[in-house]
C-alpha positions in Angstrom: -53.8 108.0 65.6 -56.6 107.8 63.0 -60.1 106.8 63.9 -61.2 103.4 62.8 -64.5 103.5 60.9 -66.6 101.0 58.9 -65.2 102.7 55.8 -61.6 102.2 56.9 -62.3 98.6 57.6 -64.0 98.2 54.2 -60.8 99.6 52.6 -58.7 97.2 54.5 -60.8 94.3 53.3 -60.5 95.4 49.7 -56.7 95.4 50.0 -56.7 92.1 51.9 -55.5 93.9 55.0 -56.0 92.8 58.6 -57.2 94.5 61.7 -57.1 93.9 65.4 -60.1 93.4 67.7 -60.2 92.8 71.4 -63.0 92.8 74.0 -63.3 95.6 76.5 -65.7 96.4 79.3 -64.3 99.5 80.9 -62.6 102.9 80.2 -59.2 101.9 81.6 -58.8 98.8 79.3 -60.3 100.7 76.4 -57.6 103.5 76.8 -54.8 100.9 77.0 -56.1 99.1 73.9 -56.6 102.4 72.1 -53.1 103.6 73.0 -51.7 100.2 71.7 -53.3 100.8 68.3 -56.2 98.2 68.5 -58.6 98.9 65.6 -61.9 97.5 67.0 -63.1 97.2 70.6 -66.0 94.8 71.2 -68.2 95.5 74.2 -69.3 92.0 74.5 -72.2 90.5 76.4 -69.5 88.1 77.6 -69.3 90.6 80.4 -72.0 88.4 82.0 -69.5 85.6 82.5 -66.3 87.7 82.8 -67.5 90.5 85.2 -70.8 89.3 86.6 -69.9 85.7 87.3 -72.8 84.3 85.3 -72.6 80.9 83.7 -73.7 82.4 80.3 -74.3 85.6 78.5 -78.1 85.3 78.8 -78.7 87.3 82.0 -77.0 90.4 80.5 -79.5 93.3 80.0 -79.6 96.2 77.6 -78.9 98.5 80.6 -75.7 96.5 81.3 -74.6 96.8 77.7 -75.4 100.6 77.6 -73.4 101.2 80.8 -70.3 99.3 79.6 -70.5 100.8 76.1 -70.5 104.3 77.7 -67.4 103.3 79.8 -65.5 101.9 76.8 -66.4 104.9 74.6 -65.0 107.3 77.3 -61.6 105.5 77.2 -61.2 104.8 73.5 -59.9 107.5 71.2 -59.4 105.7 67.9 -60.9 102.3 67.9 -64.3 101.5 66.3 -66.6 100.4 69.1 -68.8 97.4 68.4 -71.5 96.6 71.0 -73.4 93.3 71.4 -77.2 93.3 71.4 -78.0 91.2 74.4 -80.3 88.2 74.6 -84.0 88.9 74.2 -83.6 92.3 72.4 -84.3 91.0 68.9 -88.1 90.4 69.4 -89.3 92.8 66.8 -87.7 95.3 64.4 -89.1 98.1 66.5 -87.5 96.8 69.7 -84.3 96.2 67.9 -84.2 99.8 66.6 -84.9 101.1 70.1 -82.1 99.0 71.7 -79.7 99.6 68.8 -80.3 103.3 69.1 -79.5 103.2 72.9 -76.2 101.4 72.2 -75.3 104.0 69.5 -76.2 106.9 71.8 -73.9 105.2 74.5 -71.0 105.4 72.1 -71.1 102.3 69.8 -70.2 102.7 66.2 -71.6 99.3 65.1 -74.0 96.9 66.6 -73.4 93.1 66.7 -76.4 90.7 66.4 -76.2 86.9 66.9 -78.4 84.6 64.9 -79.1 83.2 61.5 -80.9 84.1 58.3 -83.9 85.3 60.4 -81.8 88.4 61.3 -82.2 89.8 57.8 -85.3 92.0 58.6 -83.6 93.3 61.7 -80.4 94.1 59.9 -82.4 95.8 57.1 -84.3 97.9 59.6 -81.1 99.0 61.4 -79.1 99.6 58.2 -82.0 101.6 56.7 -81.8 104.0 59.7 -78.0 104.4 59.5 -77.0 101.9 62.2 -74.1 99.8 61.0 -74.4 96.0 61.8 -72.1 93.1 62.4 -73.8 89.7 61.9 -72.4 87.0 64.2 -72.8 83.5 62.9 -71.4 80.1 64.0 -70.8 79.6 67.7 -73.3 82.0 69.1 -73.2 82.1 72.9 -76.8 83.4 73.1 -77.9 80.1 71.6 -75.9 78.0 74.1 -79.0 76.1 75.3 -80.2 75.4 71.7 -76.7 74.3 70.6 -76.3 72.0 73.7 -73.2 73.9 74.9 -70.4 76.0 73.4 -69.8 73.9 70.3 -68.0 74.7 67.1 -70.6 75.0 64.2 -70.3 74.2 60.5 -68.0 71.2 60.7 -70.0 69.2 58.2 -69.9 70.4 54.6 -73.7 70.8 54.4 -73.9 73.0 57.5 -70.8 75.0 56.5 -72.4 75.8 53.1 -75.7 76.8 54.8 -73.7 79.2 57.0 -72.0 80.7 53.9 -75.4 81.1 52.3 -76.7 82.8 55.5 -73.7 85.1 55.6 -74.5 86.2 52.0 -78.1 86.8 52.7 -77.2 88.9 55.7 -74.7 90.9 53.7 -77.5 91.5 51.1 -79.7 92.7 53.9 -77.2 95.3 54.8 -74.7 93.8 57.3 -71.5 95.7 57.2 -69.5 92.9 58.8 -69.8 89.2 59.4 -68.3 87.6 62.5 -67.9 83.9 62.1 
């Protein structure tokens, strides 16, 4: 089975192809998903709710994410591994580079950041240093308290257009992927 990379995903996009993505938190599931031909494994901060019994993703630490990324990377042979930057790790470009580097060293191939247009400087910093980035817009669980719960975003035309403009700005800043 061929290794999925950001380049192979870009080629799929250019040919209007599709790819599969599932969330994984451990080596066993990562191996099963890899053997099944899944293209991308997301090591999500959702582990706070799924594994830790938290009521949100907010308590998940960078140490939790590094540990689970290591576990997934040990089980996955061919999928691209995308790791979430947990809540409170985007306080400065310097911190973001440090935490993003830890996730890459743990086995991630791309880092996922939640937010809006303010992410541009963080994406630029990561991208400039060779760290691929997925920008996550729309329903962003780390903003659950600001959003007033888990609510679909961009239902109104004005807000949908603003989200499209944000996606374009983040792509220009160097985002390799947009998750909406």
